[in-house]
N, C-alpha and C positions, 0 to 999 in steps of 0.2 A: 403362278411360279411357286414351286414347292420350296418350303424353308428347311434347310438342312438342320438335323437334330444333332446336338453334340451329347454323345453318351458318356456317363461318368466313367472314370478309369479306376483301376485297382492299384493301390500302392503295394509294391513288393519289396520285402526285406529279406535278404539272404544273411548267411552267418557273418559275412564280412560288414554288412550294414549294421547289424546288432553290435558287433565288436567296435565299430566306429562310434556308435551312440554311447557305448560305455566309456570309451576314451574321452568323448566330448563332455560327458556328464561327470565322470569320475565313478568308479564302482561304489564307494561308500554313499555318495549322493544318490545314485541309481537305486540301490538297495533301500535306502530310506524312503524315496519317493514311491517305489513299488510297494513297500510295506504299508505305506499310507493308503494307497489305492486298494490293497487287499483288505485292510480294515474297513474302508468305506463299503466295499461289497459284502463283507461279513455282516456289517451292521444292517444291511437290507436282505438278509438271508430269505425271509418269506417271500420276497419278490420273484425268486428264481424257481423255475421248473427244473427240478433236480432228478438225476438218475445215476445208478451206478454205471461205471464204464463197461464197455463191451470188449471182451478179450478173446483173442484167438491164441490158444496155447499149444506149443509143441515141446518136445524134449529139449530143443535148443533155447527156448525163451518164449516171449509173448509179444504180440502186437495188439495195440488197445486203441479204441475209439473213445473220446471223452467229449460228449456234447453237453451244452447247457444254454439256457436262454432266460432272459428277464422280460420278454415281450417287446423289448425295444431292439436289442442286439441278440444275435445267436452266434456262439463260438463253438468251435470243435478243435480238438488236438488229436492227431494220430501219432502214437508213440510206441517205440519198442523197448524191450528189455532183454538183451542177450548177453549173459555174463562172459561167454567165451569169445566174443567178437574180437578181442585183442589179437588172436591168432590170424585174423583176416586184415588186421590193420584198420579196424572199424571201431568206433565208440560203443560202449555198452548200451548207451541210451541215444537215440536219435529221434527227432520229432519235427513235425510241421503242423501248421494250423491256419485258421481263417477267422475273421470277424465279419459278420454279414448284418445288413439292415433287415430287421423283421418286416417293416412295411413294404419293401420292395423285393427282398431276396438278393439284392446287390451285394457282391463281395467288396467290402471297403479295404480290407487288408489281407494279404497273404504273407505268411512269414515263417522263416525257420523258427523252431522252438527247441532246438538242442541246447544252444547256449542259454536260451531264455528259460528253459525248464530248470537248469542248474541254478539260475538267478532266482526264479520265483520259488523254488523249494527252499532255498536258503533264507529268503525274505520271509516266508511263511513259518519257518522253524523259529527264526528270531522274534517274530511277532508273538508266536505262542509263548516262547520262553519269557519274553518281556511281560507277558500277562500272568505266567504261571510260576516261574522261578522265583527264588528269594531276591529281593532288591539288592542285596549286597553280594550277589554272586560275582565272582572275580576269576575263578579258574575253571577251564573247560577242557574236557577229554574228548578227543575225536578218535573213535574206533573205526577203522576202515578209511584209508587215506587215498582214495581214488578221485575221480574227476569232480565229484560233488564237494569234497572236503575243503577245497580252497574257498568256495563260495560260502560255505557255512562259517568258516573262520571269519571272513570279511564281513558277513552279515551280523554275527554276534558281536564283533568289535564295534560296527557302525551303530547298532541299535542297543546294545547292552554295555558297551565299554569293555568287553572281554579282551584282555591282553596276555594272559597267561594260558598257554596251550600245552597239553600232554598228548602226544601223538603215538598211536600203535597201529600197526598193519602187519599181517603175516609176511609181507614183502617189505623189508626195511627200506628198500630203494624208493618205495612209494612215499614213505614218511619223509625221506631225505629230499625228495622232489617237492613235496608239499612245503617243507621248511624253507627250501630255496626259493620257491615262488613267493611266499609270504614275505620273506625278507627283502626280495628284489623288487616287490611291487611299489614300495615307497608311497602307500596310499594314506598313511596316517603320520602325525608329527613325530611320534615315537614308535619304534619297532615292536613287533610281538616279541614276548619272551617264550621261547619254545624248548620243550624237552622231548626228545625221542626216547620212547620207553621200550622195555624188552617183553612186556606182556600187557594184556588188557587190564589185569588186576593191578599192575603197577600204575598205569595210566589213570585209572579210575580213582585210586586212593587219594582222598583229599580234594577231588573235584566237586565243584558246586553244580556244574552242568555236564551231562554226558551225552554226546551225539554218537549214535551207532549207525554207520553208513556202509555196511558190508554188502557185497554183490552176490554172495553165495546163493545158489538156486536150491532151496530146500530148507529144512528146519536146522536151526543153529542156536547156540546159547552163548552169544557174545558176552552177555551180562547175566551173572547168576545172582541169586537172592543174597548170598553171603557177602557180596560185594557192596550191597546198598548201604548208604550212610544217611543219617537223619538230614532232612532238608533238601536232599538231592532232587534235581530235576532231570529227567531222562527224555531225550529227544530221539525217539526210535523211528528211523527213516528207511532203513534198508529193507525191512520186510514189507513188501508190497504186492503180494499176489498169493493166491491159494497155495498152501503148503510151504511158504517161504516165511520164516520168522527169524528173530534175533535174539529175543529175550527168553530166559528161563520162565516157564509158566508161573513159578512160584514168586516171581517178582510182582506180578500184577495184583494179587489180592493185598499186597503190602502197600499199594500205591493208590492215589486217586488217578483215574485214567480219563484223558480227554482225547477226542477224536474229531475229525473233520465232518464226515457224513456216516452216521451209524450203519445203514444198510451195506455200504461198500466196505467199511472197515471190519465189520463182522465176518466178511468173507475173505478179506485180504490181509488185514492187520494182525498185530500181535494177539488181539482178543479173539481171533479165530481158534485159539487154543482153550478158550474158556467157554462155559455154558452160555446159551443164548441169552439168558437173563442177566448175564454179568453186568454190573451197573457202570455206565460211562456217561460222560457229558460232552455235548458238542461244543466246539470252540466258540462258535458264534453266541452261544447262550452265555458264556462267561463275558465276552466282549460287550454284549448288550445289558448285562447285569441281570439276566433271567436267572442264572445259576452262579453259585460262588466258584471261585478258582482256588487258589491257595488260601488257606485259612489259618495257617500257623507255621512258624519257622522250621519245625521238625517234620512237617508233612512231606512225603515223597510224592512227586507228581511225574506222570508219564504222558507225554504227547505221542500217541500212536498214530503217526502220520503215514498215509499211504499215497497221498497226492490226489486232489479232487478237482473237477472240472471248473469250479468257481475260481480257483487259483490261476488257471489258464485264461479265464475270462478277464480277470483282473490284469494279468501279464499282457494280454493282447491290447487291452485298453491303454496300458502304460506305453506299449510300443508305438501304438498309432499317434498318441499325443506327443511323445518325444521325437518321433520321425517328422511330424508336421513342424514342430518347434525348430529342429535343427536342419530341416530340408534334407533329410537322409532317405535313401531308397530310390527305386525306379518305378515307372508307371507301365502297366501291362493291360492289355485289352482281354477281358474275360467274357465280354458280350460284343456282338456285331454293332455296327454303327449305321445300319440301314434306316431310311426314312420311315419305312413301314416295318415295325418290329415283327410282324407276323410272317414276313416274306424272307425267312432265313435262307431258303433254298435259292431265291433270286439274288440275294446278296452274295451267296457263295459263288453263283455263276458269274456274277460281276467281277469278283475277286479273282477268279481263276483266268479271266481274259487278260488281266493286267499282270499276271505272274511273269517273271523273266523266263526265257527259253530254258535256261539251265535248270531252274526249279521244276518246270513242267516236265522236262526230260527225265 
């Protein structure tokens, strides 16, 4: 008598599932936990087989594939960036991804990564700032107040205690939306202190940390060299593809520049504007003590962040653990359950016999 084999199933998380996880955990706690997992994975950077993402570019935007593995798990994310998607009622960034076992190739988790990408980008930014910014940083300017800005504000509050925000966007309604969301979130014991500014220069003046989060497709100079102040930390997030930048090139030689993965950032980050030998330090080197980060209170630091696959690997690990802990998500079959795994055709025939008439019709 044949023994029926139970095949492992795949956990599926859609956007509603991830939103539920964030409600159950609380956004500040989720950001802190994710930042901790990110740091764990940065600390074992040499374990990963790394590569720059693969991009398909059009005039409207880009679709990218971001794979990485440590030999135990393989993850990938497929993500787009289309700045004009608002006219279609679509987000600028949408993403999905998976976590697989390397030993079997079994998909353990399929997940939305749209909401999660915003979460992991913010956690990664705050982790870098906690490593590179002055410890006494208290005021943050956010330039570009779109979908990522809420998460950035929450992450910098949760990880660095930032409470004073200066906001600027070409569309003041975006700043007003951000202010409204942050004040209505009630995620912290005391509310943010928020000032909506009339220009980037006004927002940046007196800021300890500056996050640039614009979605403009092409070269821009959101932050110019004359705006720099001693000790400032710049979190440059919006420039993340060839030809897309946010910083005046004159900013970079005046700062110590830190990146995620040099080969990718030289193609996509702010340093694409600089010679190929322009000196930078990878974030993992600072976290592990291989290289220094901030060495003085007047030093200007730049985290030239374009987003790297290791961050999605950490995010998928975070999601899988949280989903198991809270019992969130659904189960789907991505492999057949036949007794003989080689007889896929026979399994398909057996399934078709049992289909309802309406389905077969």
